[in-house]
N, C-alpha and C positions, 0 to 999 in steps of 0.2 A: 504493500500500500504506500509506503514511504517513497519507493522508487517511482510508482505511478504518479504521485503528486509532484515529484521533482521533474519528471518528463513533461507533465502537463504544464508546469510553470515555464519550462524552456520553450515549449511550443507556443504558449501564449505570448512569449517575448520575441517570437519570430523565427525560432529554430525549426528546421525541417526534420521530421521523424520518418525514417525509411525502414520498413520491416521486411522480413523474408528475404534479406540480402546478406551476402557473405563477402567480406573483403578478402581477396586472394593474394594481392601483391601491392607493394608501394614502390613507385619509381620517381626518382628525382629528375626534374627537367633542367635544362641549361639556364633558365631564368630563376632557378632557386625554388620554384613551386613544386608541388607533388601531384602526380597522377595516381589516383587510388583506383585500382582495378576491382570491380565488383561482379560477383556471380549471383544471379537471381535464382532463388530456390523454387519459385513458381514460374514455369515457362522455360527455365533453364537458359535464359538469355544472359548477356553480359553488358556491362556499361562501365564508363570511366568518369570519375569525378575529379576535378582539378581543385587543389586547395593550397593556400599559402601556409597553413599550419595544420599539422596532423598530430593528434594524440591517440596513442595505441592503448586502449583499455580493454583488450580482448581476453583477459584472464589467461588461461593456459595457452591460448593461441597467440599471445603477445610476442613470445620469443621468435617464432617463425616469421611473423610479419616484420619485426624489427630487423631480422637477418635479411629479409628480402629488400629492405630499404638500402642496404649497403653502407650504412654509417659505421665508421670505425669504432664508435663507442660501444657497440654491441659485441665486439670481438672479445673472446675469452669467456663469454657467458654460455653456459649450457643448462639443460634442464632434464630432470628425471620425473616422469609422471607417476603419481601415486593415487590410487582410487580411494575415495572416502566412503566407507561402507558402514551401515548401521543396522542393528537389530530393531525391528519396528513392530509395535503392538497396536492393533486396531480394536481390540476387545474393549467395549465401552465400560464394562465392570472394572477392568484392571486400570484403564486410563483415568477413571474417576477417582481412584485412590491416590493419584499422584498429580498434584497441581503446583509444580515447582520446577526449578532448574537446579540440579545438584551436580557439582563438579568434584572430581577427585584429583589424584596426582598421576602424572605420567610415569610409566614403568621405567626402571633403570635402563638407560641406553636408548630410550624412545625419544623421538623428536618432540619439541615443545607443543606442537599442534596436535599431538596424540592424546592430550589430556582427556580422560573419559568423562562423559557427562550423561545424565539421564534427565530429560526435560520434556515437558508437554509442548506440543506444536499444534497449531490450528491452521490448516490449509484449505481454502475454499469452504470454510465453515465446518470442516470435519476435523475432529480432534484425534490425535494419535500420540503415541509415546515411543520415541526413538532412544536407543542407547548406542553409544559409540564414541569416537569413531574406531573402526577397525581398518587396517590398511589392506589394500589389494593392489594388483598390478595389471596394467593394460598399457600398451605402447601409445595409446591415444593421448593427446594433450588436452582434448576436450571430451566430454562425456559421449558426444556423438561425432567424434573426430575420426581420424584415419589411423590404421595400424602403421602407416608410414611416417607418422608425426615424429616419433623419437628418432628412428634412423635417419630421417630426412633433415633433422636439425644438427647432426654431427658434422663438424667442420674441422679442418686441420688446426685452427686456432683454439678450439675448445675441447679437442679430444684429450690432450694431456691433462688439463685441469679436471676433467671428468674421471679419468683413470686414477689420478692422485687422490681424489675424494673417495673413490671406491676402495683404494688400498688403505687409506688412513682412518676412515670412518667405519671400522669393522663392526662396532657395536650397533650402528644404525643398519648396516647391511644384515646383521644377524636378526635384528628386530623385524625388519621387513620380511625376511624369509620366513621367520616364525609366524608372522601374521598371515602371509599368503597361503601357507600350508597348514594352518591351524584347523583342527577338526571342529565340527559344529558343537560338540560337547565342551571343548575348551573355550569356545566363544561364549557359550552359555554360562560357564564357570565365572567368566569376567562379569557378566551381567548379574549373577547371583550375589556377587560381593556388594552390590547396591540394592538388589531386590531378591532376597533369599527365596521368596515364594514364587518366583518366576517359573512358569510352565513352558516347556519347549513348544507345545502346540499353539501357544498364543503369540509366538514371535517368528518373524520371517526376516531374512537378510535382504537389504536393498542397497543399491549403489547410489549414493546421493549425488556424487559428482567427482570430477577429476581436479587435482591440483598438481602443479609442476614445481618440484623442488629445485630451486635455483642453485647452480654451482658457478663459481667464477674464478678466474685466474688470480693467483696470489704470488707476489714476488718472492716470498720466503718459502711457502709451503707448496707452491706449484698450483694448488687448487684447494678451495675451501667451500663449505656450505654457506649459503646466504639465507639465514632465517629472516622472516618478516618480509618486507617489501623493498624493492630497489627501483628508484626512478632513473631511467636512462634518458639522456637529453643530447641531441645533436649539437655540434659545436656552434652552428649558426642560430640555434633556438627555433628552427622551423619544424622540428619533430621531437616528440617526447613519448615515452611509454612507461608502463608500470609492470615490473616483473615481480614474482613472488607469490607466497601463499596467503590466502584469506585477506585480501585488501578490503576489509569491510569497514564498518562505521568507525572502528577504533583508529584506523590509519588514513581514512579517505581524506579528511580535511587537511591533515598535515601533508599528505602527498600532493594534493592540489595546490596548496600554498607554495610548496617547493617548486612545482612546475611553473607557476605564475612568476616566481622570482627569477628562475633560471632562463625561461624562454622570453619573458617580457620585462626585463629589469627596469627599463626607463618608465614604462607605463605603470609598473607596480609602485615604484617610488613616487612618481609624480601624480598619479591619478587614483590608484586603487588602495594604497596603503592606509589612507585615512579611513576608508570604509571598512577595511579589514579590522583595524584597531577598534572602531566603534562597535563592530559585531563581536570581536574577541578582545576584550579589554586587557587580557593577560598576554596578548601576542607579543613575542619578543622578550618576555620577562620570565625567568625561571621561577616556578612555584615551589620547588623543593625546599627553599630556604626562606620563604616568606609565608608564614602561616596565615596572616591576615588576608593577603591577596588570594591565597588558595581558598580560604573560607568564603570570601566574596565571590570568587568565580563559581564555586560549588552552589552557593545560594542563588546566583543569577541563573545558572543552568537549571536548577531545580524549579525555579519559578517559570522559566520558559517552557519546560517540559510538563509542568503541572504536577510535579512530584513534591513530596514532603521535603522541606528544607533540611539540608544536611546539618548535623550537629556541629557546633563550633569546636574546633580543636582545643584541647587543654593547653594552657600556657606552660611552657617548659622553661625552668630556670637551671642554670648550670651550678 
């Protein structure tokens, strides 16, 4: 619903929303603009859109598109696809017993995004109870992508960093192998740590989506895992993209502010910054060492979202 409201706002402001289309390639022209090649999913036609600025926010598909652009800033980056799977219960009797989001701790050697959680979800008016995530493997970069996504993304410049990560991150490789080949009973054991009464017949495994774990070149280690998100920007500021896992609400604003500053530095400083500061009073100021400012920020956020105001932090004296 939030996404729908944001898109509606953009359309009302003059943006054009194009659906059932897939961007297949980005090509830089001699005048510095970009030709965006598009495949139509209905009718199977193609078209090209010319743009002065391109932002690649294609989730798991961002790596391949940025590679197609030919910008040197994407060199050294690789990606490994991991399926996000969940045990899901649709039994109304079971779902009614749990009306909360409960988080645990990631297993030893597991990546940060594998933190298990049991939470109620309402989709199209239907309530269900998923538990996960479990990791799976598919070479697709997107849930409905191609089996050639992974092999097609391997280049000479990212092959060594990917190999180095595979050799140095043995605990992660072991975790993924264990997840992929885990039996159903073992999967249910993990669920029963949170819901001991869970019955196998009430739960089915679903693949919620794909995420692409980013690996990048490192001058000391050869290659390292990049957790979180990474903003890639062309030297001339005409193209930018977002790589990484789960670029959701917790990182979206920070990532977009980064893009605005790096791609439009003059406009940001001279035209946009005052508006940003008005909307985000704490912008450019660290909150970790300013309890009063942190409390004010929390209170304003709570008021905007219609939540109960956060409690004021206790004063600490040395």
